[in-house]
LUMBA-259693 format. One record per residue (C-alpha): residue number from 1; y, z negated, x. Coordinates in nm, 2 decimals. Layout:
// LUMBA-259693
- NUM|Y|Z|X
...
This chain:
// LUMBA-259693
- 1|0.24|-1.90|-0.07
- 2|-0.04|-1.69|-0.04
- 3|0.08|-1.40|0.27
- 4|0.06|-1.13|-0.03
- 5|0.32|-1.32|-0.15
- 6|0.54|-1.37|0.21
- 7|0.53|-1.06|0.28
- 8|0.68|-0.90|-0.06
- 9|0.95|-1.16|0.02
- 10|1.01|-0.99|0.37
- 11|1.02|-0.66|0.16
- 12|1.37|-0.53|0.13
- 13|1.48|-0.49|-0.20
- 14|1.52|-0.11|-0.36
- 15|1.83|0.08|-0.26
- 16|1.94|0.19|-0.62
- 17|1.81|-0.05|-0.96
- 18|1.57|0.13|-1.11
- 19|1.44|0.33|-0.81
- 20|1.12|0.53|-0.79
- 21|0.94|0.35|-0.47
- 22|0.76|0.66|-0.25
- 23|0.42|0.70|-0.27
- 24|0.15|0.83|-0.04
- 25|-0.16|1.00|-0.15
- 26|-0.54|0.88|0.03
- 27|-0.50|1.16|0.25
- 28|-0.13|1.05|0.39
- 29|-0.20|0.73|0.42
- 30|-0.53|0.77|0.59
- 31|-0.35|0.98|0.85
- 32|-0.05|0.75|0.90
- 33|-0.33|0.48|0.96
- 34|-0.50|0.71|1.17
- 35|-0.86|0.64|0.96
- 36|-1.04|0.82|0.74
- 37|-0.99|0.93|0.33
- 38|-1.33|0.72|0.29
- 39|-1.19|0.44|0.51
- 40|-0.88|0.38|0.24
- 41|-1.12|0.46|-0.03
- 42|-1.31|0.18|0.02
- 43|-1.02|-0.01|0.10
- 44|-0.95|0.04|-0.30
- 45|-1.23|0.00|-0.38
- 46|-1.26|-0.34|-0.24
- 47|-0.94|-0.44|-0.37
- 48|-0.80|-0.48|-0.01
- 49|-0.54|-0.23|-0.07
- 50|-0.31|-0.19|-0.40
- 51|-0.28|0.14|-0.57
- 52|-0.18|0.30|-0.89
- 53|-0.29|0.58|-1.07
- 54|-0.17|0.87|-1.20
- 55|-0.44|1.03|-1.44
- 56|-0.67|1.07|-1.17
- 57|-0.45|1.11|-0.88
- 58|-0.43|0.73|-0.66
- 59|-0.16|0.67|-0.48
- 60|-0.06|0.37|-0.24
- 61|0.33|0.29|-0.21
- 62|0.50|0.20|0.10
- 63|0.58|-0.13|0.03
- 64|0.21|-0.23|-0.09
- 65|0.07|-0.07|0.22
- 66|0.36|-0.26|0.42
- 67|0.20|-0.57|0.24
- 68|-0.18|-0.47|0.31
- 69|-0.03|-0.37|0.69
- 70|0.12|-0.76|0.73
- 71|-0.19|-0.93|0.56
- 72|-0.44|-0.72|0.80
- 73|-0.23|-0.86|1.05
- 74|-0.25|-1.23|1.02
- 75|-0.61|-1.22|0.95
């Protein structure tokens, strides 16, 4: 089982069926992690940080961010 699969299995299930997950902008993600927006964009471009495109906007779900952080800790 890959680290991503393990981390996703450890995540709590959404509270309500069909609930929309909380999403963060690149700026909010960068601020939360204490890095620059450019660093977050680089992680996205390298395929390390999953993201969603909503038109021209990029959003990162909290659950994808948690998985990403678990991957970084194990590496």
